[in-house]
C-alpha positions in Angstrom: 171.2 141.9 134.2 172.4 145.4 134.5 173.9 147.1 137.6 171.7 149.5 139.4 171.6 152.2 142.0 171.7 150.8 145.5 168.9 150.8 148.0 170.1 149.6 151.4 168.0 147.8 153.9 168.8 149.8 157.2 169.3 148.4 160.6 166.1 150.0 161.7 164.3 148.1 158.9 165.8 144.9 160.0 164.9 145.6 163.7 161.3 146.4 162.7 161.0 143.2 160.7 162.4 141.1 163.6 159.9 142.5 166.0 156.9 142.1 163.8 157.5 139.0 161.8 158.2 135.3 162.4 161.3 133.7 160.7 160.5 133.2 157.0 161.3 129.7 155.8 161.5 129.5 152.0 161.0 125.7 151.3 162.7 124.5 148.1 161.4 120.9 148.5 157.7 121.1 147.6 156.8 117.9 146.0 155.7 118.0 142.4 156.6 121.7 141.9 159.6 123.5 140.4 161.6 126.0 142.4 160.6 129.6 141.4 163.5 132.0 141.9 163.6 135.8 141.3 165.9 136.7 138.4 168.0 139.6 139.4 165.7 140.4 142.4 164.0 142.7 140.0 161.6 144.9 141.8 159.9 148.3 141.1 162.0 150.2 143.6 162.9 153.3 141.5 161.5 156.7 142.2 159.0 156.4 139.4 158.5 152.7 140.0 161.1 151.5 137.5 162.6 148.2 137.9 165.8 147.9 139.9 168.1 144.9 139.9 170.8 143.4 142.1 169.7 145.3 145.3 169.5 143.9 148.8 166.0 145.4 149.3 164.9 143.8 146.0 166.0 140.5 147.2 164.3 140.8 150.5 161.1 142.0 148.7 161.3 138.9 146.2 161.4 136.5 149.1 158.6 138.3 150.9 156.6 138.2 147.8 156.6 134.4 147.6 159.8 133.4 145.7 161.8 130.5 147.3 165.0 131.8 145.9 167.0 134.6 144.3 169.5 135.2 141.5 172.1 137.8 141.6 175.1 139.0 139.5 178.3 139.2 141.3 181.8 140.6 140.6 184.8 139.8 142.8 187.2 142.5 143.5 189.6 143.0 146.4 188.1 139.9 148.3 184.5 141.2 148.1 181.7 140.1 145.8 179.9 143.2 144.6 176.2 142.9 143.4 176.7 144.2 139.8 176.5 143.2 136.2 179.3 145.3 134.5 181.6 146.9 137.0 182.3 146.3 140.7 182.5 150.0 141.5 179.0 150.9 140.4 177.5 149.6 143.9 178.4 149.3 147.5 176.2 146.3 148.1 177.9 142.8 148.5 176.9 139.3 148.7 178.2 139.4 152.2 176.0 142.3 153.3 173.0 140.6 151.4 173.3 137.3 153.1 173.8 138.9 156.6 170.8 141.1 156.1 168.6 138.2 155.0 169.7 136.2 158.0 168.9 139.2 160.4 165.6 139.6 158.8 164.7 135.9 159.5 165.0 134.6 156.0 166.4 131.0 155.8 166.0 128.0 153.7 166.0 129.9 150.3 168.0 129.1 147.2 170.5 131.4 145.7 171.9 131.5 142.1 175.1 133.5 141.8 176.0 134.6 138.3 179.7 135.2 138.7 181.0 137.6 136.1 184.7 137.2 136.6 186.6 135.3 133.9 190.1 135.6 135.9 191.2 135.2 139.4 190.5 131.5 139.5 191.3 129.7 142.8 191.3 132.9 144.8 187.8 133.9 143.5 186.3 130.4 144.2 188.0 130.0 147.5 186.6 133.3 148.7 183.1 132.5 147.4 183.1 129.0 149.0 184.1 130.6 152.3 181.4 133.1 152.0 178.7 130.6 151.4 179.9 128.3 154.2 180.0 131.4 156.6 176.3 132.0 156.1 175.3 128.4 155.7 174.3 128.8 152.1 176.5 126.4 150.4 174.0 123.6 150.1 171.1 125.8 148.7 173.4 127.8 146.2 174.3 127.4 142.5 177.2 129.3 141.0 177.3 130.2 137.4 181.0 130.3 136.1 182.2 132.0 132.9 185.4 130.2 132.8 185.6 126.5 131.7 189.0 126.0 133.3 188.0 126.8 136.8 187.4 123.7 139.2 185.2 124.8 142.1 185.9 123.4 145.7 183.9 120.2 146.7 180.4 120.9 147.8 180.0 123.9 145.4 177.1 123.3 142.9 178.0 125.1 139.7 177.4 125.4 136.0 179.9 126.5 133.2 178.2 129.0 130.9 179.8 131.5 128.3 177.8 133.9 126.1 179.4 133.8 122.8 177.2 136.6 121.7 179.7 139.2 123.0 182.6 137.7 121.1 180.8 136.6 117.9 177.6 138.7 117.7 175.6 135.5 117.3 172.7 134.7 119.3 174.1 131.6 121.1 174.7 130.4 124.5 177.3 127.6 125.3 176.7 126.0 128.6 177.9 122.9 130.3 176.4 121.4 133.4 178.8 121.0 136.3 176.1 119.6 138.6 172.8 117.9 138.5 170.8 121.2 138.1 168.2 121.8 135.5 167.1 125.4 135.0 165.5 127.9 132.7 165.2 131.7 132.5 161.8 132.6 131.5 160.9 136.1 130.2 157.5 137.8 129.9 154.7 135.2 129.1 156.9 132.4 130.1 159.2 132.8 127.0 162.2 130.9 127.4 165.3 133.1 127.2 168.1 130.7 128.4 168.1 127.0 129.4 170.7 124.9 131.4 170.4 121.3 131.1 166.6 121.3 129.9 165.8 120.3 126.3 162.2 121.4 126.7 160.7 124.2 128.8 158.5 121.7 130.7 159.3 122.0 134.3 159.6 119.0 136.7 159.8 118.7 140.3 163.2 119.9 141.2 163.8 122.0 138.3 164.8 125.8 139.0 162.9 128.4 137.1 164.1 131.9 137.1 161.3 134.4 136.5 161.5 138.0 135.6 158.5 139.4 137.2 158.3 140.9 140.7 155.9 138.3 142.0 156.0 134.5 141.2 153.2 133.3 139.0 151.7 129.8 138.8 153.7 127.8 136.2 151.8 125.5 134.0 154.7 124.7 131.6 155.5 126.1 128.2 155.6 123.6 125.3 158.1 123.7 122.4 161.9 123.5 122.3 163.5 126.2 124.2 166.0 128.0 122.1 168.8 130.2 123.7 168.2 133.8 123.2 170.1 137.0 123.9 168.1 140.2 124.2 
């Protein structure tokens, strides 16, 4: 996912939501159904309706559109986690701002997948992220994707090790190791499997997390066949 221009949810927007809406509970425990989470909080927020990713407004819209969870990129710098794919200084939006504004807007009970882009920093990065998730009561419903196999997250943090060898070898391959009991798949248009974590087939079961790329969640019927890792 690429970093994008920021679109802030203003205090006026939050106040309006609190006056006109009840609390939004996004249950991730519906029996017999996978969890549908928004990949990148991708929403058509650009001036001409173009898709923007990694924005606070996009995450709020994704939850309001019916997703029960969100996925965002994060880069740690100076004690903050910036919502960006490539460089921390491309945005002013942070995970702390995101979680605070979601709470103010009445969203709770949703899941969050943090694609942590840092490969250096180790204990300091994980300590700060653990503190942030605990602060906003998101530790139990979050999954952290790590890019360094040597990192050991604090107790209670659900995580996965994942390193994309495509950048290093120009091969279309993804080497992922599960660090927790999480089965997940990223599905592109037409439910095409792009990446999988701990799933040998793209056939969702209750409890599986499916990251979808469209602005609104769609009914998932399962996609047959072996899911091969793919890099666009």
